[in-house]
N, C-alpha and C positions, 0 to 999 in steps of 0.2 A: 529388905526394902526393895520395892520395884522401881526401876529407873527406866524412863521412856527413852526411845531411840534418839529423840531430839535433845533431851537433857544430856544424854551421853555425848552426843556430838558437840553440844555447846561446851561441855567440859573439856573435850579434846581441843576445841578452839582456844581455850584459855591456857592449855598446857604447852610447854615447850615443844616445838615441832621436831620430830625425829627425821621425817622425810618431807620432801616438797609436796605441797598440796596437789591433787590431781588437776590436770590441765587438758582442755580440749584443743587439739591441734586441728583446726578447721581449714578447709580449702574450698573455694567456690569455682564452679565451671560456668563460663558465660554461655548462655543458650540462645540469647537474642539480645538486641540492643537494650541496655538497661535492665536486663533480666539475668539472674544467676540461680544456679542450683547448688546446694551444699549436699554432697552425697553422704548418706549414712552407710555404715558397715553392713555388708551382707552377712548378718550374724544374728544370733539371739541376744537379748539384753543380758549383759554380763559385766563383771568388774573390769575385764580387759578393754571394753569399749566405752565404759561410762554411760551406757544406754543410748549412745549416739548412733542409732541404727536407722532412723527415719530420714528421708530426704526433706530438706527445708528449701523454700523458695525465698528469693530476695528480689524486690522490684523497686527500682529507683523512680521517685516522683518528685515534683517540685515542692511538695509539702513534707517530704521526708520519706524514709525507706518503709516499704511494706514487707512484713514477714508473712509467709504462708507456713504456718506451724512454728513452734517455738522450742522444740527439742525436749529433752528428758528431765532436765533438772535446772535449778536456779543458775548454777555455774554454766550450764550449756546455753541457757538463754542469754546470760551476760556475754559469753563468747560470740554468740550470733549477733548480738547488738554491736559489739566492737567490729566484727567483720563487715556488717552492713554499713557502718559509718565509713570504714576504709574504702569500700567499694563505691559508695554513692556520694560520699562527702556530706551526708546528712544523718541525723539520728533516726532511729526507728520511730515512726509516728503511728503505725497501725499494725496490729497483729491479727491474722485470721487463724483460727484453729479448725482443722478439717474434721476432727472428732476427738473423743475424750481419751483414747488410748495414750498411756503416759509417755511413750517415746515421742509422741507428737505434741503433747499439750503441757507437760509439767514445767517446761522452761518458761511458760507464761508467768511463773512466779517472779521473774526478773523484770516484769513490766507492770505499770499501774493497770489495774483492772479496767479503768475507764478508756484505755486504748486497745483493749483486747476484745475481739468480736468472735462470737460463736452462735450457732443456732439456739433457739430457745430450748430445744430438747437437750442439748449438751449442757447448757446452763443448769437445767434441772438435774441432770445426771451428776453434776459436781457434788451436790448435796448428798446424793445417795451412794455414789460409787467411788468418788475420789479418795476417800479415806482408806478403803481396801486396796486400791491401786498403790497408794502412797506407802502403806505398810509393806507391801511386797517389794517395792523398789528400794526402800531403805534397807531391807534384808539383803537384796541382791547387790546393791551398789555402795552401801556404806557411805564413806566420806564424799563420794561424788555428789551425794544428795544434800550435802550441808546447805542449810538455808532455804530449802525447797518447801514452800507452803502453798498449796493450791487454793486459789480464790476464784470465785465465780466471775467470768467475764461480764462486763457491764454493757457492751455494745451488741445489740441483736443483729445477727446475720440472717437476712431474709432474701428469698429468691428475687433476682432482678439486677438492674444495672446500678453501679455505684461510680460516681465521678470523684476521683481523689487525686489531687496534685497534678492535674492535667492528663491523667490516664483514665481509661474506662475499663472497669472490672465487672464481669458478669458473675454473679453468685448463683450457684445451683444447689438447692437443698435436696439431698437424696438420702438413700439408706441402702443397707444390704451388707456391707462389711461390718457396720455397726448399726445401732438403732438410729443414729443420725449422722450422716456424712455430708460434708460441704466440699464442693469442687469450685475452683476459682479460675475463670478464663480471663486472661489479660487480652482484651480485644486489640490493643495496639500492636502487640507482637504475635498474636495467635497462639500464645503459650497456655496450655491447660495444666493447671495444678490439680491433680486428681485425688490427692490424698491416697488412702489405702483402698479406694475403689479400684485402683489399677496398680498392678505389680509388673515389673519387667525383668525378665531373666532371673527372677527370684520367685519362688513358690508363694502363692497367697496364704495368708494366715486367716483362721476362721474362728477365733475364740468367742465372738458374739455375732456370727454371721447368720443372715437369712439369705440363703442362696437364691431363692426365687426373686426377691427384691433386688439382690445384687445384680442379677442378670438384667433386670429392667433398667437399673441405673447405667449399666454398661451400654445398653442399647441407646439410652438418651445421650450419653457422652459421645458415642460413635457418630452421632448425627450433628455435632456442633459446628463442623467446618473449621476446626482448629488446625494449626500447622504442626504442632509438636506436643508431647506430653511429658510433664515431670511427674513420674509415678510416686507413690508413697515410699516404695522401696525398689532398688535396682536402678540401672542407668537410664538417663534421659532418652526418650524415644523421639528421634528427629523425624519420624514419619507420623502421619495422622493416626494410624490404626494398629500398628504391630503389637504394642503392649496391651491395648484393649482386647484385641483378639486372643492374645496369649493368656490373659487372665480368664477370659471367657472359656477357653479350651480347658484350662485346669478345672474350673467349676463344673463344666459339662462332663468331664471325666470323673471327678471325685464322687459326686452323689450316686450315680449308678454303680460305681466300683464298690462303694461301701455297702450298698444294698446287696450286691452280688456276693460279697464276702460273707455277709451275715447269712444269706440263704444257703451258702455252701458249708455253713457250720464252722467257719473260722472263729478262733478266739480273737480278742482285741490285739494281742501280741502278734498273732499270725496276720491279721488284717494290716497292721502297721508295716509288715514286711512284704506285702503284695507287690507284684511287678508294677512299675510306673511306665507308661508309654514312652518310647524312645524320644519323641518330640517334646516331652515334658521332663524327662528324667535329668536332663542336663541343667535345669534351672537350679540356682543356688538354693540350699535349704530344702530341697524337694522331699527327701526322706523324713527330715525333721518335721516339716509341716504336715506331711501325710500322717505321721504318728500323732501329732497334736490333734488333727482333725478327727482321727479315730476316737481319741479320748473325749472330744467335744460332742460327737454325734452318736456314739455307740449305745449309750444307755437309752436314749430316746428311740433309736432304731429298734433295739431289742423290745422295748415296751410296745411299739407299734406293730411289730412283725411277729413276735413270738406269742402264741396264745397262752393265757393264764391256765394253770392246772387247777 
């Protein structure tokens, strides 16, 4: 008899507990008046961190707290909701998802879809891609994922200004890190929540990236006149441009480096061990993300560059 992962977890829920259920220990850093960032671990998604590797934004408004991204699981979303209430004195009233990658979006399971906003492209992706992401996360995280069921957001996030609870938010619908990326600028504090379009002191990940579109999005973000950036991963950048420039530097190095490795006849394994420039090598997860990028791009590069026999 085949037993689904969710039926198995439901059975575990009914059984006597041998150990305490996993618990997210979240801390927030104040980055501006009424604005906080919850730092994710500089790590890959793993049992040891419960998938809590993405940065989450919390904004206080008169209408309730706004979350920028929702974490990796139902439990993570619930923990973020409790933290937001402690910080703001109000319940979460609105959730923006910057993109569909599960470390940012699967915690939306803890909130009614009617209060979750995403771009129309992300809403469409839920039907096609969420099940595959979910299966992967259940395998990686086990009981951390208990109760997580991804539903399509019901609020459309479209480019422009949004007035909510006395704050002005500017939504920017972009692409490059993924097929559809949302950035949110809190106009009142000048805080830019860039999602995974920006990484800071942590190497960018590229599983679904279009590098040319990503550069265009970075150019647009650089010209916003913001005061600080909360990146998708890595520490808050309290300057307008350091993290954006660092992300751009990695992308500008990565693409020609992969092409050069291919032209030199390196194998995929050898390309993953190529030297990383000193100014980039110190970023967290640099070697790991280089090796992931090799696996993402190498087959297409070979097809494009190596003539058929």
